[in-house]
C-alpha positions in Angstrom: -14.8 8.0 5.2 -15.4 4.3 5.7 -19.0 3.1 6.0 -18.2 0.3 8.3 -15.4 -1.1 10.5 -12.5 -2.9 8.9 -13.5 -5.9 10.9 -16.8 -6.2 9.2 -17.1 -8.8 6.5 -14.2 -9.0 4.2 -12.1 -6.5 6.1 -10.8 -8.9 8.7 -10.3 -11.6 6.0 -8.2 -9.2 4.0 -6.2 -8.2 7.1 -5.4 -11.8 7.9 -4.5 -12.7 4.3 -2.3 -9.6 4.1 -0.4 -10.6 7.3 0.7 -13.7 5.4 1.0 -12.7 1.8 2.8 -9.3 2.2 5.8 -10.7 4.1 6.0 -13.6 1.7 6.1 -11.3 -1.4 8.5 -8.9 0.2 10.8 -11.8 1.2 10.8 -13.1 -2.3 11.5 -9.7 -3.7 14.3 -9.2 -1.2 15.9 -12.4 -2.2 16.0 -11.3 -5.9 16.9 -7.6 -5.3 19.3 -7.6 -2.3 20.6 -4.1 -3.0 17.2 -2.5 -3.5 15.7 -0.1 -1.0 12.1 0.3 0.0 10.2 3.3 1.2 6.7 4.4 2.2 7.5 8.1 1.6 5.6 9.1 -1.5 6.4 12.8 -1.0 10.1 12.3 -1.7 11.2 11.7 -5.3 12.8 8.3 -6.0 16.0 9.2 -7.7 17.8 5.9 -8.3 17.3 2.5 -9.7 16.4 -0.2 -7.3 14.0 1.9 -5.2 10.6 0.4 -4.2 7.8 2.7 -3.2 5.0 0.8 -1.4 1.4 2.0 -1.1 -2.0 0.5 -0.5 -4.9 0.4 -2.9 -8.3 0.7 -1.3 -10.2 -2.1 -3.1 -13.8 -2.4 -2.1 -16.3 -2.8 -5.0 -16.0 0.9 -5.8 -17.3 0.4 -9.3 -19.7 -1.9 -11.1 -18.2 -5.3 -12.0 -16.5 -5.6 -15.3 -15.1 -8.5 -17.2 -12.1 -8.2 -14.8 -14.2 -8.4 -11.7 -14.8 -5.6 -9.2 -11.6 -6.0 -7.1 -9.3 -6.1 -10.1 -11.1 -3.1 -11.6 -10.8 -1.2 -8.2 -7.1 -2.1 -8.2 -6.6 -0.8 -11.7 -8.4 2.4 -10.8 -6.1 2.8 -7.8 -3.0 2.4 -9.9 -4.3 5.0 -12.3 -4.9 7.4 -9.4 -1.4 6.7 -8.1 0.1 7.4 -11.4 -1.8 10.6 -11.7 -0.9 11.6 -8.2 2.8 11.0 -8.6 2.9 13.7 -11.2 2.7 16.0 -8.2 3.5 13.9 -5.1 3.4 16.9 -2.7 -0.3 17.4 -3.6 -1.2 13.7 -3.4 -3.0 12.9 -0.1 -3.7 9.5 1.3 -7.4 8.4 1.4 -6.8 7.6 5.1 -5.3 10.4 7.1 -4.6 8.9 10.5 -1.3 9.9 12.0 -1.6 7.5 15.0 -1.1 4.2 13.3 0.6 0.8 13.6 2.0 0.3 10.1 1.7 -3.4 9.3 3.5 -3.0 5.9 6.3 -1.3 8.0 6.4 -4.4 10.2 6.6 -6.6 7.1 9.5 -4.5 5.8 11.3 -4.9 9.1 10.6 -8.7 9.2 11.9 -9.2 5.7 15.1 -7.1 6.0 13.9 -4.1 3.8 14.0 -1.8 6.8 15.8 -1.6 10.1 14.5 1.7 11.6 11.7 0.9 14.1 10.1 4.3 13.4 8.6 2.8 10.2 6.0 1.1 12.5 4.4 4.5 13.1 4.9 6.0 9.6 1.7 6.4 7.7 1.4 4.6 4.4 -0.2 6.1 1.3 -3.7 4.7 0.7 -4.9 5.3 -2.8 -8.6 5.2 -3.6 -10.2 6.0 -6.9 -13.9 6.0 -7.5 -15.0 5.0 -11.1 
């Protein structure tokens, strides 16, 4: 459970940055991997080359700073949690369970040509959070 609104402090800055950075990165990936496909469905096994599974890492100073810095350490912990969770994807639950959402990653996938189905805008995205 979040302790404050996403609009508090860094939350709104991250949102605005993500609205610019994510489409840029997805556009560059699309240009280099035209036949690749993208999904947000972590419960369905990826079974072919060229499939991209997108998820969000909850990065918010979850651990004491290390030489990497707190955000990088949080991201590394989230990747570790994702890898562990993908051993049994059906048991992996998102850190945020909100079925009524507007998926901005889905909007970026539409904008950059990775997706064409508008239902992706309401599809929840996996959010991985790992406490150190």
